[in-house]
N, C-alpha and C positions, 0 to 999 in steps of 0.2 A: 798614799800607800800601794807599793805595787804589789799584785796577787801573783803568785803562781812565776813560769818563767816562759819566754818563747825559742824558737827552734834553735836559738842559736846560743843560747844560755844553758839545755838540757846538756846531760853528759850521761854516758852508761855509770850508774852506781847510782844515779840521783833516784831517791826516794820519798814517799808520804804515807801519814796515816792518817786515820777518823775514827775513833771509836762510838759507838749508839747502842745504848741499854734498850731491848725492844720491849715496848709495850703494848699490850691490850689495843688501845688507842691505834699506835701503827700496825695491827695487824688488819683492824677494821676501816682506817681510811686504806690502807696499801688493796683491799678485795674491793672498796667501792671504787678505789681510783682505775685497778686494772681488770675489774666484772669478776675476779677466780673468787667466787665463795665457797669454793672445794672443801667438804666437811671436815677433812685432814685438820684445816686451818680454823676453822670457824665452832665447829660443833663436841664440845670437851666429850660426851657420850659415845657420840662415834668412835671420836679419835682414839680414845681409850681402848678400843676393839681392832688397832691397827697394828701394825708391824710397828710403830713408834710407840703404845701405849701413853698415848696423850697426843694434844693439840701443838701443832710444829707451824713455826713461823714458813711462809711463800719464801723459798729460795730467791725466785728472782728478786726479792727485798736483797739478800746481799751483792745482786749483781745492778740494783740501785747504787747501792754504798759505795762500789768501785764507779760507777758513775759520776758519784758526787765526790771521789776522791778527784778524780781525771778533770772533772770541768771546773772543779772550785778551786784546787789547792796546785796539784802536778799534774802537767803540764800547769793546767787551772786557768781562768777566764778566755774562750776564743777557742777552746781545744772543741777537736770534730771525733765523736768517738764512731769509730768505722767499724771495727768488732771486736768480738770476745768468745775464746772459747773460754769453756766452763763446765767444771766436775762437779757436783753434790757429793759432799763427802761423808756429813753427819748435818741432822740436824739442829736446826735455831728454833727454841723456847722463848716463850713470855719470860722477860728475869735475862735471859742471856745478854753478857755484853761482849759486841762483837766489835772486835781490830781489825778493821780495813788496811791494807798495806798495797802500793802499786812502787816498781822500783824499774826504771827504765835496764835493760838486756838488749836494746841495737835499738841503732839508728839508721836510716836512710837520707841522708839530708839532702839530695838534690830532687827526693820525691816528698820530704817536708813528714814523713813517718816515722813514729817512732813507738816500738813495740815496748807493753811493759807487762813483766810476772804480775800479777793479781791474786791475794788472798785474801783471805777470812778468816779469822779465829776465835775462836770464845773464851771465858773470862778463863777458863782452866786448858789454855793454851791447846787444844784439840783446833784442828784444822778443821773447817766446813764448808770452806769452798776455794779451790783454788782453778787458775787459770793464767790466759794469754790474752793479752789485749792491745791494740794498734789502734794509734789516734793521728790523725794532724793535730799536728801542736801548732799555737799562732805564730804567726811571721815576725810579727812588732810586740813590744810590750801592749799589754792591755788592763787597762786601769777597773780597780772593782768599787 
């Protein structure tokens, strides 16, 4: 089974998506992996006193969802994430289903670079993260 696309197969407009419902386990695991135990993510009593009036998921979790799509789906295995510009527009919370989408917007074939528009929306369609990413796409088909 072939996963993703190599640089010669990609074209502007290609896109891919991934959806994930955020759980308590996800937030705990992300905190453990990243070392980010900010009480805005971990402590309901503390978080209720903040601007968001409750716990929020780590914004970087959305960036990890983008990395998942780029590295596993499009372009897919063999992709190297080069850069990410990101804006955090709204909070993500436990129980939110986040739809992550990437879309090819530019290609520099001679440098093997591909630029993607990246965004994440919650189950209500509200955009929670947007940005642009550059990757080095695989030169040859990768096997998954």
